[in-house]
Structures are given as structure tokens and as C-alpha cells.
N, C-alpha and C positions, 0 to 999 in steps of 0.2 A: 487590407483584406482582399481587394479585387486582384492584386498581384498574386496573392497566395492562392486564390481560387483558380487563376489562369495556370499557375504552376501545377496545381492538382490535376486540371484537365489534361495538360500535356503529359503528366506522369501516367495518368490512366490510359491515355491513348498508346503510349509506348508499351505499357504492360499488356494491353490487348493485342498489339501487333506481335509481341514476343510469344504470347500464348498461341496465337493463330499459327505462327511459324513452327512451334514445337508440335502442335497437333498435326500439322500438315505433313511432317516428315515421318510420322509413325506408320510403319507398314507400307510405305510408298517407295517407288524407285528412287535411288540416291540422287542427290542434287549434283549439279555440275562441279561444285567445289569438292564434295565428298568423292566423286568419281576421280577427279584429278589427284586428290590425296591418296586414294587407294592405288591408282596406277603408278604414282611415284613410289609407293611402298613396294609394289610388284617389281619395279625396275631395280630397286635396291636389292630385293630378294634374288633376282636374276643374276646380278653382279656377284653376289655372295656365293652363289652356286658355281659360277665360272671360276671365281678366285679360290674356291674351296675354303672360304673364310667362315669358320664356325661362329666366331664372335659377331661378325656382321650379319650372319643369317639369324642368329638369336635376337638381334635387335629388331628384326622384322616379325618375330613371333616364335612359336614353338618349333622345336627341331624337327618334329614329324619324321620324315624319311631321310633327312639330310645325311645323317651318319651312314645310312645304308648305301648311299650312292656316291660317297666321297671318292671312291677309286675309279668311277666310270669316267673315261676321257671325253668329256663334253667339249665340243668345239663351239657350240652355240646353245643358248638357253634364254628364252624370252617369253614373258607372259603378256597377254593382251586382254584387258578387262572388256567383257562383252555385255555384262549386265550386273547392276548392283541393286540389291533389295535391302533397304535400310529400315531398321526399326529402332529408333532412338539411338542408343549407344552400341547397338549390335547390328550386324549386317551379314548378308550372304552374297558372295561374289561368284558369278559364272565367268570362267577364264579360259582362254585358248592358250595352250602352251605349245611352243614350237622349240624343238631341240635337235641337235645333230651330234653324232658320235664322231670324233676326230678320225679321219682316214677311212671311214666306212659309209657314211651317209652323204649322198650326192645332193640332197635337199632336206629341209627340216621334216622331222616326224611331227605331226600335229595331233594333239590329244585334248580332250576336254577335262577341266579340273574344276572342282567346287571348293571355295575357301570360306570358312566361317571366321568372321572378324569381330573385333570389339574395340572400343575406344579406351585407352589407358587413362590414368589420372591426369596426364598432361595434355589430353585431347588428341593423341596420336593413334592412328589405326594400328592394330596388332593382329597377326594371324593366329587364331586359336587352333585351327585345324585345316589341313589340306588333304583332299582325297579325290579319287576319280569322279568325274561328273556322272550323273545318272545315265545309264546305257553306254558309258565309255569303258574301255578296257583298263585294267590295271597296268602299271609299269612294274618291272621286276623289283625295283627298290621299294615298292609299296608292300612287298611280301617279306622283306627281310634284308639282311646285310648281303650285298652283292660281292662275290669273289670273282676275280678276273684272271683268265689265262690267255695269253697271246700266242697264236701259232704263226706259221709262215704265211698262211693264207686265211687265217681265221681269228676271230675274237669270240671267246666263250665267256658268257656271263652266267653265273650260277648262284643259287641260294641254298644254303644247307648242304653243300656238296664239298667233299674234300678236294684239295688241290690235285691229288692223283687222279681222281675221277674226272675232273674238268680237263686235265691234260689228255686223258683218253679221248674225250670228245674232240679236242683240238687235233689230235693225231688223225682221227677218222676224217675230220673236215679237211685237213691238209692233204690227205690222199685223194679225197673226193674232188677237190678243185682242179688239179691237173688232169684227172681222169675225164672230167666233163670237158675241159678245154681241148683235150686230145680229139674228141669227137665233134663237139659243137663249134669249136674255134675259140679265139681269144678276144672276140669283140663283146666283152662284158667286163664287169668290175674285177672278176677273178679273186674275190674274197667273200667270206660269209660271216654273218653274226649269228651265233648259236645261243639261245636262251634255255637254261636248264633250271626250271622251278623245282620245288620240293616234291610235288605230287601231281596227279591228274587234276585235282581241284585248282592247283596253282597254274597249270597250263590253261585251263578253262578261263581263269581270271584274266590272264594275259590276252586272251582272245575275246573276252567280253561275251562268252557264251556258256550255256550249261555244261557241266562236266559230262553228262550223259551223251553229248554229241561227239565226244572224242574217246570214249572208253574203248580200249583195244587198239587205238591208233597210236603208233610209236612216235610220230612227229608230223608236223604240218609246216608249210611255208606261207607266210602272209603275203598277200598281193600277188598271187601266182599269175593272174591274167588281167589284162585290161588296164594296167596302171600306166601312167605317162612315163616317158623315157627318163625324166629327171626326178622320178619318185625316189623316196629314200631307199636305202638298201633293205632288201627283204630280211625278215627275221625267221630263222629256222627255230621253231619252238618244239621242244622235246617233251613227250609224256614219259616221265621216268618210270612210271608204273608198268607201262607196256614195253618200253625200250629195254628195261633191265632183264626181261625174260628171253631176249633174243640172244642167239649165239654170235660169235665174232663176225661171221660172214653176214648174218642178218643185220647187225648194227652198221656194218660198212655199206651194205646195200641201201639201207634207209637214208644214211647221210648223203650218199651219192645221188640217190633219187631226189631228195629235197634240194640239193645243190643244183641239180639240173633245172629245177623250177626257177631258181634264182637267175641262172644263166639265160634261160629262154624267155623270161617274163616280158622283156621289151618287144619281143617278136610274136607275142600271142595276144589275143583279145578275148572278150566274152563269147565271141562266136567260134573260137577254136574248139573243136570237138573234144570232149573229155577223154575219149578213147585214144586220141592222138597225143594230147599233152601228157596224160598219165602213162600211156604205153611207151612213149619215147623216154620218159623219165625212168620207167622200169627197165627198158632196154639198156640204157647207159648204166643204170644201177647194177645190173647183173653181169655186165661185161667183165670178163676176167675172174668171175667168182667161182668158176668150175661147175656151176649149176646148169643143167640142160634146160631147154625151153619148157619141157614138161614139169621139171622140178620147180622152176621159177613160177610157172602158172599156178601150181598147187600151193606154193608158199604165199601167193597173193589171193588165195581163196577160190581158185578156179577148179573145174572138174578134173 
């Protein structure tokens, strides 16, 4: 009887420890083991993206945006887990994603992502959903299937656009790059990445800002001033709603203007006067356009 009582006490103690462990993990930051397991999952997910391996990606979770981005020429893709909030068999992971586009990015683009996770029947973590982190911008593949056109000096990525339309953007960018180099010089990458979403709202999503901030603006360039020399290649992001109403000259002027920002970014800072950076981009944009200074000023909203 004494032996059986001792066994019972040991069994009760083990059960209590198990219950304490289960209660402690609910709604708390993930344990070291869970974090390691999730990071291993993210590493496999990264490899699947670079290998364009659909089956391997599916083993890490839902396809999400994978099919949308399969044609994008990634040179690097890596997740780093920054925070794991676990609630039993479910978890939310805050992740830093760094990626590079082959031949265009000098350094990784860094964005925040949020992943919803769950444990499968075998006790393995599984990604139920991946999306931009709160206050982080979307990536183009979050918005739909990305179509790609390569120009001589450009890479055009678009969603919901015909191949002919994307080739038009590439032609404009390919004329803009040598035009900028002829005036600014060749001490820059001499190529551009152009993103063409489906709408103004898509443009705003790529910039992580409200659509009202860009209504009527045909295009913007990310990181125009103050970025380090080894920052990623700038993205020229088009507002198709405003861009589509421009004539052929206006479309070329806009692309050349934005390409000038890409070329001059390494030599400008937050202290560079706006009139100087924008005025110089306008000057190069309108060179050879046949527009007089007065016409150019009026097209920019001047008196």
C-alpha cells in the first residue's frame, strides 16, 4: 500500500507540473523551443521562395501570395522572427523580411510581415496566413499576380496590366535612363524598377499611406533623399489612374523626372531644398520635350 501511495503522489506531482506548463504558455510570448521551431519553419519557407518550389512552400503553410510572386527574380529572401505570441496551439509571429531582386537591388529591401500560425496534428507549426505587418507597406505580390517585363535599363512589375501596357512603361524607362545619364553622369546604377499596380488604392498600399495623399500624382519614387549609399534600388511607383490621362510627352516627362530622383538619391539628403531636387528633376524631365519653360511651369501647376 505504501508503494502505491508513493506512486500516486509522484503521479499527482507530474500532473500538476504539466497543468502549470500548459497554463503558462497560454497568451504568453513563445518559449525558446517554439521560437526555434518557428524560425526553422521560416528558413524552409525562404528556401522554397528562392527555389520557386511550390510543393516545399505548401509544406510550410498556405500558398498565400506565392503564386503571385513566382516570376519575380529574387536573389535573396530571408525571414527573421522578432516576436512570437503563442496561445496554446495557435500563435502570431512578427517577422522581418529581407529580400533582393536579382540585378537591381544593391542591398536587401526590409519589410515587416505578420504571420498567423497553428500546430498541425503532428505538432509541427504551419503558416495559416502571411500579410504586411501593421503600419507596413504591401508588396506588389500581395495585390495579385505579378507580370514582368524586362527592358534594356528597366524592370517593370505590374498587376492586372497587359504585356503591351507593361512594355510601354519599359520603353519610357529605357529612354529615361540614358537621358538622365547624359546630364547627371553615369555614377549611378543606370537602371530602374517600375511598379504598376491596378489603381490609386494599389499605389497607396505599396506606400503604406492613404490614397488621398496621392490623388492626381502620376508617380512617386521611394527613398528620394537621405538614404544610405548601399540602400536598395529605388522603386518608381505609378498611379495608373493619373498616369493614364497624360499624353505621350507627359508620360515620358514623368518617368524621366522620377528616374532623375533615382540617379541623384545618393547625393541628396533631408536638408536638400525641395525646390532644388524637384526643380532639377523637372529640368531633366522636360529636356528635349519641345515644351517651353512657360509651358512646363503651367503643366506643373504654376501660374
